[in-house]
N, C-alpha and C positions, 0 to 999 in steps of 0.2 A: 371813556373810560370800556376798557375790554368787558367780556361777561364772566361771574366769578357766579360760581354756586355754592351751595352749603353743604353740608355735612352730608348729606346723600348724594351721593355723585352718580347713582346708578337706580332702574328700579328696583323696588322689594322683591326678593327673590320667591316665586311663587306666587297664584293667585288667590282670590277667597274660594273661588270653586275647587282649587287643586287641593284645597285644605280637608273637603268634605268630600272627596274621593268616595270613602270606603262606606258614608251615610247612603250616597246616590246610588254605587252600586247597591245597597241592600235592600234601597227602594225600587231600583230596577227590577230586580229577580223578584219581589214580590208582586209587581204590579205585572209584568208580563204572565205571572202563573195565573193571579186574576183572570186577564184579559181573554186566556185559552176558556177556563172555565163559564165565563159570565158571554163569550161569545155560542160556545156550544150552548148553554141553558138558552141564549136568545133563540136560537136556531130550531131547538127542540120545542120552545113554550111558544112560538112565533110573537114573542115580545120585543114590541121596536123600542121601548123604553129602556130595557135592557141590554140591546143592543147598542143604544146609543150610549149608556154607561161603557160599556165595554170597547167602543168606539172613543170613547173619551179616555179610559185609561190605557188605549192604545196609543195614542198621541201621547199622554204624560210618558208611558215607556219610552216612546220614540225621543220624545224629547231631555228624556234624562240620562239615553245614550248619546244622545248629539253632546249635550254637556260635558258627558264623563271623555268623550273624543275631544271635543274642545280644552279640556284642563289638562289632557296630556298635551297635545299641540302646543298649548300655550305656556305649558313647561321647558319647551325647546328654545335654548339661549339665542339673546340677540347677536346682529350682524351688522357688518358694517351698511348690508342693502335694508335690512330691517330693524332698526335701531331700538324700537320699541319690542322687537322679538313677534310671536305671535301671540300678544296676549289680548290683541282685539276678536281672536276666535271664537271666545266665551262669549263677546255681544253677537256675532253673527250666528253663533249654536241660538241663543234667545230671540234673535229674529227669526229664524228659521220656525222655533217652538209657536211662537205666539202665532205666527203666519198658518203653521199648519192646524192650532187650535180653531181658527175662523174657518177655514176649508170645513173642518169636521162639525161646526155650529151650522154651516151653510147644509151641508147634505142631511144633518139630521131635521131641520127646520123643512127642508122641502119635502121627506117622506112623509114626515107628520101631517103636513097637506095634503101629501095625497091620500093618505089615512082617514081623515076628516068625512065621518060619514059611512065610512065604509071601514072599520076596524074589524080582523081579523081576529076571532075566539084565541084566547089567552089561556095557557096552560100555566094555572098560578102557581102552583106548586114548586115545580121547576124555576118559575121565574123566583120567587118568591125564597128560596135555598141558595139562588147564585147571589139574587143581590144582597144577602146576610152575608154572605161568607166576601163579597165585596166591598160590603161598609165596614167590617171587620180588618180586613188587609189596610184598607184606607186608614184605619184608626193608627193601628200601629206602624204604617210611612209617617205619618205626621208626627208621632213622638220622636222618629229616627229623625226627621226634618228638622225637627224645633229649634235646637242649638246652632245651626247653620243662614236660617231667613234671614238674619238682620247682617249680614256679612258679604254673600255674594247674591248677584242678581239671579244666577240660573237655579241655584239652590232656591232661590224668595219664588221663581216660577215655579218651580217644582212644589215649592211648601202649598202655593196655591192653586195649582193642578189638582194635587191629592185634596185640599180641604175641598173644593168644588166635586169632587169624584164621592167623596163622603156626602156631601148635601144631595147629590147625585142616586146615589145606592138608598137613600133615605128616601129620595121620590120613588123609586121602583119601590120597596118595600112598602109604602103606603100605597100606591094605583095597584100593587095586588092584593093588598089586603081589603081595597075596594071592590075590586072584581069578585073578591071571594063571597065577600060579604052580599052583595048587591048584584053582582051579574052583570054591570055597568063595564063595558068593553074600552069604551072611548077614554077610560080614565089611563090606560097606557100611553095613549095619543097624549093625552095632556100634559104628563110626565114627562115626555120625550119633548115638547114642548118647553117646559121649565128647563129639562136639563141643559138644552139649546141655551134658554137663556142666559143660565148662569156662567154656561164656560165664553159668550161673547163680551161681557166689562171685563171679565179678567185677563182677555185674549189681549184689548185694547190697551188695559192698563200697561201690562206687560211692552205691547208695541212701542207705545207713548217714551218707556222707561229706556229703551234700544234704540230709538231716536235720537232723544235727548244728548244720549251717549255717543254718538256716531255725529251727531253734529257738534259736539265737544261744547256743549250748553256746560254754564255754571251749575255745579250737582245741588240738588236740592239742600237747602236744609244750610248754602254758604251763602253768607252777607258779604260781598266783595266791599263795598263800602265800609264795613266793620272789619274786615281783614287791612285796609288801608288806613283806617285810624290805626289799627296797632300798627302797624309799619312806623309811620310816623311819630308815634310814642316812642320808639327805639332813639337813643342818644347817639347823638350825630347824624340824625336823618332828618332834612327837612322837607322833602316833600316824595311821594310817588305815585308813577302813571305807568299805564298801559301795561294796568294788571289781568291777566288769565289764569282760572283756575278751572279747570276739566278732568275728566275720568277717561284712564285710557280701559281700564276694566274696573269691574267688581272690586273694589277695595283698593285699587289704585289710584290716588288722583296725584295730581301733576301741577304747578302753580311755576309761572314766573311772573318778575315785572321789573321795571325800572324804576332804580332808588336813586334819588338825589342825597349827595352828602352834604354837610358842611366841609370847608376848606382844609380845615386842620386835619381831618380823617384822610385825608389822599396821601395817604403814606403806605407803604405794604403791612406796617403792623396796624395803623390804621383801618385798613379795610378789613383785613382779618378778623379786628375787632368786631367791626360792623357786622360781617357776614356771620360770624359765630351768634349774635346777639338776633339777626333775622331770623336764622336757622332754628334758634331755643323759640323765638317767639312762634315760629308758623307749626312746628311742630307741637308744642305744649297746647298752643289753643283753638289749631285746627285738623291738627291727625294730618297734617301733609308732609309726608316724609321727604317729596322729590321735590328740591324748590331752586330755581336760577333767578339770580339776580345781576342787574347790568348797573353796577355802581355808576353814578354821573355826578362832575360837579355842576355847582348854577349855572354856570356859565354855558356848559354843553345841553343843560336842560332847557333854559332859553333859545338859546341855536335852535334845537330840534323842534320846540314848538313853533316858531317863526317859520320852520321848511313846511309844515303841515300845515299851517294858517290855511 
């Protein structure tokens, strides 16, 4: 039989990141303002830790701006040449963001190593002020992003980055207090190592998620065998094979399967009934709106199995 799709014949309009553009824009404006304050403070105070935190926040601002641009691009309509539109642009933005984070971490590590045993004197008053401003700004940004972090890969990436920035600002505050109270200048260097160490695991986690999407891996939390069992439980269905489920971009899952149906349902009305049941099953149990089913009689399924043997 030919291909028959369920009720959702097109991709959902708008992406998960697109729904949260205002949140991202607000965080971008807050972050870029703090970058200026912290970078100026680092240059005046001589603090590598503060400069590391400013660099991390700059990467966050760049990542958010990339996500905003990608959300705009992803909203462009699909065409005959790009049938999924530009929705993968969001995933590419997340890829660029993760790679940028890795570069920032490597630069911080390199400079911190160079300063071991030869740390310059730091003006702790300016360092402490700029770090506190950064921490408060990060806290506000976290509250703004919290509502969208479970829906969008880019919003989640931004949330994790801001969370890391908050911890980074806390590390700068602690190192400033240590220097003020003890005069131990190396505290600035160790805080820099700590900030770089916090950046790398988050960058790797985001990169791994992006790679899974680009390789069209089965989305996390989705059990293909369980989906197959649900399909087979639909009245009129005897088997299912060639099941595929993948992610186009955050919040947009796509599903396809070959479904073997009983001979009595091989009529226009019977196939419509099967498609209705399958579409309802997939959308209700697995939050998958875009489903494509190829309905097959049992004799065709046997022939196809022999062809692929």
